[in-house]
C-alpha positions as CSV (number, residue, x, y, z in Angstrom):
1,M,39.4,-27.3,-16.8
2,K,42.6,-29.3,-17.6
3,T,43.5,-29.8,-14.0
4,I,40.1,-31.2,-13.3
5,F,40.3,-33.8,-16.0
6,R,43.7,-34.6,-15.1
7,Y,42.8,-35.3,-11.5
8,T,39.7,-37.3,-12.6
9,N,41.5,-39.4,-15.1
10,L,44.4,-40.1,-12.5
11,G,41.7,-41.1,-9.9
12,L,39.9,-43.5,-12.5
13,L,43.3,-44.9,-13.3
14,L,44.0,-45.7,-9.6
15,V,40.6,-47.2,-9.2
16,V,41.1,-49.5,-12.1
17,M,44.6,-50.6,-11.1
18,M,43.2,-51.4,-7.5
19,A,40.3,-53.4,-9.1
20,M,42.7,-55.4,-11.1
21,G,45.0,-56.1,-8.0
22,T,41.9,-57.4,-6.2
23,V,40.8,-59.7,-9.0
24,A,44.3,-61.0,-9.3
25,A,44.3,-61.6,-5.6
26,V,40.9,-63.3,-5.6
27,A,41.7,-65.5,-8.6
28,Q,44.6,-67.2,-7.3
29,D,45.4,-70.9,-8.0
30,P,43.9,-72.9,-5.0
31,C,46.5,-75.5,-5.6
32,A,49.1,-72.9,-4.3
33,D,47.4,-72.6,-1.0
34,A,49.3,-75.5,0.7
35,E,48.3,-74.2,4.1
36,G,44.7,-74.1,3.3
37,M,44.7,-77.6,1.8
38,T,46.5,-79.0,4.8
39,S,44.2,-77.4,7.3
40,L,41.1,-78.5,5.5
41,G,42.6,-82.0,5.1
42,D,43.2,-82.1,8.8
43,K,39.6,-81.0,9.4
44,V,38.3,-83.8,7.2
45,R,40.4,-86.5,9.1
46,A,39.3,-85.0,12.5
47,D,35.6,-85.1,11.3
48,F,35.8,-88.6,10.1
49,A,37.0,-89.8,13.5
50,V,33.8,-88.5,15.2
51,K,31.1,-91.2,14.7
52,T,28.1,-89.2,16.0
53,I,25.3,-88.0,13.6
54,E,26.7,-84.3,13.9
55,G,30.2,-85.7,13.2
56,R,29.2,-87.5,10.2
57,K,27.3,-84.5,8.9
58,A,30.3,-82.4,9.4
59,F,32.6,-84.9,7.7
60,L,30.3,-85.0,4.7
61,E,30.3,-81.1,4.5
62,S,34.1,-80.8,5.0
63,G,34.8,-83.6,2.5
64,K,32.5,-81.9,0.0
65,Q,34.5,-78.5,0.4
66,F,37.8,-80.4,0.1
67,Q,36.8,-82.1,-3.2
68,E,35.3,-78.9,-4.6
69,K,38.3,-76.8,-3.7
70,Y,41.3,-79.0,-3.8
71,G,40.1,-82.1,-5.5
72,K,41.9,-81.3,-8.8
73,C,45.1,-80.4,-7.2
74,E,48.1,-82.9,-7.4
75,P,48.9,-82.9,-3.7
76,G,45.1,-83.5,-2.9
77,K,44.6,-86.5,-5.2
78,E,45.0,-89.3,-2.6
79,L,42.7,-87.6,-0.1
80,D,40.2,-86.8,-2.8
81,A,40.2,-90.6,-4.1
82,W,39.6,-91.7,-0.4
83,L,36.8,-89.1,-0.1
84,T,35.2,-90.3,-3.4
85,T,35.0,-93.9,-2.0
86,T,34.2,-93.1,1.6
87,M,31.7,-90.3,1.4
88,P,28.9,-92.5,-0.1
89,K,29.6,-95.2,2.7
90,T,29.3,-92.5,5.2
91,K,26.0,-91.3,3.7
92,V,24.5,-94.6,3.9
93,A,25.8,-95.1,7.7
94,L,24.4,-91.8,8.6
95,D,21.0,-92.4,7.1
96,K,21.0,-95.7,9.1
97,Q,22.2,-94.0,12.1
98,I,19.4,-91.5,12.0
99,E,16.8,-94.2,11.3
100,D,18.2,-96.1,14.2
101,E,18.1,-93.1,16.6
102,A,14.5,-92.3,15.7
103,K,13.5,-96.0,16.2
104,K,15.3,-96.0,19.6
105,K,13.3,-92.8,20.6
106,L,10.0,-94.4,19.6
107,L,10.6,-97.7,21.4
108,T,11.8,-95.8,24.5
109,R,8.5,-93.7,24.5
110,F,6.4,-97.0,24.2
111,D,8.4,-98.6,27.1
112,T,8.1,-95.6,29.3
113,G,4.5,-95.5,28.8
114,L,4.2,-99.1,29.4
115,K,6.2,-98.9,32.7
116,A,4.2,-96.0,33.9
117,K,0.9,-97.5,32.9
118,N,0.2,-94.5,30.6
119,W,-2.1,-96.4,28.4
120,D,-2.9,-93.4,26.0
121,E,0.8,-93.1,25.5
122,V,1.2,-96.8,25.0
123,Y,-1.5,-96.8,22.3
124,A,-0.3,-93.6,20.5
125,S,3.4,-94.8,20.5
126,G,2.2,-98.6,19.7
127,K,0.3,-97.6,16.7
128,E,3.4,-95.6,15.4
129,V,5.6,-98.6,16.0
130,L,3.1,-101.0,14.1
131,A,2.8,-98.4,11.3
132,K,6.8,-98.1,10.8
133,Y,7.8,-101.6,11.8
134,P,4.9,-103.9,11.4
135,D,6.8,-107.3,11.0
136,E,9.5,-106.6,13.5
137,F,7.4,-105.8,16.4
138,R,4.4,-107.9,16.0
139,A,4.2,-108.5,19.8
140,V,3.3,-104.9,20.2
141,E,-0.2,-105.9,18.9
142,L,-0.3,-108.5,21.9
143,V,0.5,-105.7,24.3
144,L,-2.1,-103.4,22.7
145,G,-4.6,-106.2,22.6
146,S,-4.3,-107.0,26.3
147,I,-4.4,-103.7,27.9
148,G,-8.3,-103.2,27.6
149,Y,-8.7,-106.6,29.0
150,D,-6.6,-106.0,32.1
151,E,-8.1,-102.6,32.6
152,M,-11.7,-103.9,32.4
153,F,-11.2,-105.8,35.7
154,A,-10.3,-102.4,37.2
155,G,-13.5,-101.0,36.0
156,N,-12.1,-98.9,33.1
157,N,-13.7,-99.7,29.8
158,K,-11.9,-96.9,27.8
159,F,-9.7,-99.2,26.0
160,S,-12.1,-102.1,25.3
161,D,-12.6,-101.4,21.7
162,E,-9.0,-100.9,20.9
163,T,-8.3,-104.1,22.6
164,L,-10.6,-106.0,20.6
165,R,-9.5,-104.3,17.4
166,F,-5.7,-105.1,17.9
167,A,-6.4,-108.6,19.2
168,S,-8.4,-109.6,16.1
169,R,-6.0,-107.9,13.8
170,H,-3.1,-109.8,15.4
171,W,-5.0,-113.3,14.9
172,R,-5.8,-112.3,11.3
173,V,-2.2,-111.7,10.5
174,W,-0.6,-114.4,12.7
175,S,0.3,-117.6,10.9
176,P,1.7,-120.7,12.8
177,A,4.4,-121.5,10.1
178,K,5.8,-117.8,10.2
179,H,5.5,-116.9,14.0
180,S,5.8,-120.4,15.8
181,K,9.6,-120.2,15.9
182,R,9.5,-116.7,17.5
183,I,7.0,-117.7,20.2
184,L,9.1,-120.8,21.1
185,E,12.1,-118.6,21.4
186,F,10.1,-116.3,23.6
187,A,8.8,-119.1,25.7
188,R,12.3,-120.7,26.2
189,L,13.8,-117.3,27.2
190,Y,11.0,-116.1,29.5
191,L,8.9,-118.8,30.8
């Protein structure tokens, strides 16, 4: 019986010692990990150089990791200070870049539909353009207000109601004081 207790106690003692060694290895000071700090710092700098949407997202993620892990360490203070000022600016730039990309896709969709004379697509994307950017693309109302008129002569009355609605909406919103300068610029460039 003593032998069983002896082996059991010896086994438990070994398990406790191994657990303590594991905890000690896991709880190491991150500031002592110079190689990890250097490699993550290099990754942050490499991600910052990539100006795509994915690159900016990767920079924000790796910068956050660096600040959480090595931000309090003395060798990482300089990079941490730079990240503290740069990451908010990068977040704003990322949001603007995402918005610009969505705007570009929407305008490309509108333009492609217009060139292909796919009027259903032009009306769908044009309504979306006017909903998101009403003052910036006021000329889209003129396009949507003239499609039904042009198609009426071809015998297609499908867009007549939409044409009347957008044409009247444009003239209700239009004011000579606000829009005459843009019209003069347009006439000077294209006429």
